[in-house]
C-alpha positions as CSV (number, residue, x, y, z in Angstrom):
1,M,-41.0,-17.2,61.2
2,S,-42.7,-14.7,58.9
3,N,-39.9,-12.2,59.7
4,R,-37.3,-14.7,58.4
5,S,-39.2,-15.4,55.2
6,S,-39.8,-11.7,54.7
7,E,-36.0,-11.1,55.2
8,S,-35.2,-14.0,52.8
9,R,-37.4,-12.5,50.1
10,K,-35.8,-9.1,50.6
11,E,-32.3,-10.7,50.3
12,A,-33.4,-12.6,47.2
13,Q,-34.7,-9.4,45.6
14,M,-31.5,-7.6,46.5
15,V,-29.4,-10.4,45.0
16,R,-31.4,-10.2,41.8
17,R,-31.1,-6.5,41.6
18,L,-27.3,-6.6,42.2
19,A,-27.0,-9.3,39.5
20,A,-29.0,-7.2,37.0
21,A,-26.9,-4.2,37.8
22,A,-23.7,-6.2,37.4
23,T,-24.8,-7.5,34.1
24,L,-25.8,-4.1,32.9
25,I,-22.4,-2.5,34.0
26,G,-20.5,-5.4,32.4
27,S,-22.4,-5.0,29.1
28,L,-21.7,-1.3,29.1
29,L,-18.0,-1.8,29.8
30,L,-17.6,-4.4,27.1
31,S,-19.5,-2.3,24.5
32,G,-16.9,0.4,25.1
33,C,-14.0,-2.0,24.4
34,G,-14.4,-2.0,20.6
35,V,-13.6,1.0,18.5
36,D,-16.4,2.2,16.3
37,L,-14.9,3.5,13.1
38,G,-18.2,3.9,11.3
39,A,-18.7,2.8,7.7
40,D,-16.3,2.3,4.8
41,Q,-16.5,3.5,1.2
42,N,-19.1,0.8,0.5
43,G,-21.4,1.7,3.4
44,Q,-20.3,-1.4,5.4
45,K,-19.6,-1.1,9.1
46,V,-16.0,-1.3,10.0
47,S,-16.2,-3.7,13.0
48,S,-13.9,-3.4,15.9
49,E,-13.0,-7.1,15.5
50,R,-11.2,-6.2,12.3
51,I,-8.9,-3.7,14.0
52,D,-8.8,-4.5,17.8
53,G,-5.2,-5.6,18.6
54,H,-4.0,-4.6,15.2
55,W,-1.4,-2.0,14.2
56,L,-3.0,0.6,11.9
57,V,-1.6,2.4,8.9
58,V,-3.9,5.4,8.3
59,N,-3.4,7.3,5.1
60,Y,-5.1,10.6,4.3
61,W,-5.6,11.3,0.6
62,A,-7.5,13.5,-1.8
63,E,-8.3,13.3,-5.5
64,W,-6.6,16.6,-6.2
65,C,-3.4,15.5,-4.5
66,G,-0.8,14.4,-7.1
67,P,1.5,12.6,-4.6
68,C,-1.6,10.8,-3.2
69,R,-2.3,9.4,-6.6
70,V,1.2,8.1,-6.9
71,E,1.3,6.4,-3.5
72,I,-2.1,4.7,-3.6
73,P,-0.8,1.7,-5.5
74,E,1.9,1.4,-2.8
75,F,-0.7,1.3,-0.1
76,N,-2.7,-1.3,-2.1
77,T,0.5,-3.5,-2.1
78,L,1.1,-2.8,1.5
79,S,-2.4,-3.8,2.5
80,E,-2.1,-7.1,0.6
81,Q,1.3,-7.8,2.1
82,L,0.1,-7.1,5.7
83,K,-3.3,-8.7,5.6
84,D,-2.3,-11.7,7.7
85,K,0.1,-9.9,10.1
86,K,-2.3,-8.0,12.4
87,V,-1.7,-4.7,10.5
88,T,-4.6,-3.0,8.8
89,V,-4.2,-0.3,6.2
90,L,-7.0,2.3,6.3
91,G,-7.6,5.4,4.1
92,V,-9.3,8.6,5.0
93,N,-10.5,11.2,2.4
94,F,-9.1,14.6,3.4
95,D,-12.1,16.4,2.0
96,N,-14.5,14.3,4.1
97,L,-16.5,12.9,1.1
98,Q,-19.4,10.7,2.1
99,G,-21.6,8.0,0.6
100,D,-21.6,7.7,-3.2
101,E,-19.1,10.5,-3.5
102,L,-16.6,8.7,-1.3
103,K,-17.2,5.4,-3.1
104,S,-16.7,7.0,-6.5
105,A,-13.5,8.9,-5.5
106,A,-12.0,5.8,-3.9
107,S,-12.8,3.8,-7.0
108,A,-11.4,6.5,-9.3
109,M,-8.2,6.5,-7.3
110,G,-7.9,2.7,-7.6
111,I,-8.0,2.2,-3.8
112,K,-8.4,-1.5,-2.8
113,F,-8.1,-1.1,1.0
114,T,-10.7,0.1,3.4
115,V,-11.5,3.8,3.3
116,L,-13.2,5.2,6.4
117,A,-16.2,7.6,6.0
118,Q,-15.6,8.8,9.5
119,D,-12.3,10.5,10.3
120,P,-10.6,8.6,13.2
121,A,-8.3,11.5,14.1
122,E,-10.0,12.4,17.3
123,H,-10.3,8.8,18.5
124,Y,-6.5,8.2,18.0
125,D,-5.5,11.7,19.0
126,L,-3.8,12.3,15.6
127,P,-2.2,15.7,15.1
128,P,-3.7,17.7,12.3
129,S,-1.8,18.1,9.1
130,E,-2.1,20.9,6.5
131,A,-0.1,18.9,4.0
132,L,-1.0,15.8,2.0
133,P,-0.3,13.0,1.8
134,V,0.1,12.2,5.4
135,T,0.2,8.7,7.0
136,Y,0.0,7.8,10.6
137,I,1.2,4.5,12.2
138,I,-0.9,3.5,15.2
139,D,0.2,0.7,17.5
140,D,-1.9,-2.2,18.7
141,K,-2.9,-0.3,21.9
142,G,-4.3,2.6,19.8
143,K,-1.3,5.0,20.4
144,M,0.0,7.1,17.4
145,R,3.6,6.1,17.0
146,E,4.7,7.8,13.8
147,Q,3.5,10.6,11.4
148,L,4.9,10.3,7.9
149,L,4.5,13.4,5.7
150,G,4.7,13.2,1.9
151,E,4.6,10.4,-0.6
152,Q,5.4,7.0,0.9
153,S,6.4,3.6,-0.6
154,A,5.3,0.2,0.6
155,A,8.9,-0.6,1.4
156,T,9.4,2.6,3.5
157,V,6.2,2.1,5.5
158,M,7.1,-1.6,6.0
159,Q,10.6,-0.6,7.4
160,K,9.0,1.9,9.8
161,L,6.5,-0.7,11.0
162,K,9.2,-3.3,11.5
163,A,11.3,-0.8,13.5
164,L,8.4,0.3,15.6
165,R,7.3,-3.3,16.3
166,G,10.8,-4.3,17.2
167,E,11.1,-6.7,14.3
168,G,14.2,-5.6,12.7
């Protein structure tokens, strides 16, 4: 009888270990589901919940770029128009400014949408661009669907989004 109770204890230990391992593996897998885009121009974490399942419009800009200055109000408008449509407008400073410099530059440019401190190019496999401004449209699965070079208008980007999403 002691052999059976010894075997039962071993089985119970094994079940507990397997359950712990399954929990750990599940946690690790779930933690990898969300995209970590770092902080925004205000130092706030850009949570994966804000962008998971969303189409993204990612605009690269710089203070010294004249066409960037012209198109920023267009992206502010676009961001406002799309806020309830599972499309998120994000900015990225081409010069990789950080902290207070990024916050100051975004404010000076009049940017009202989220500006990422961390460049998402590697995560989304975005092709490099030597020209500015450049805007990328990324689908809700994280795949880059369009690269738009040069100054854009809210209407032009909206048309591209509708076509890519099969809305029009």
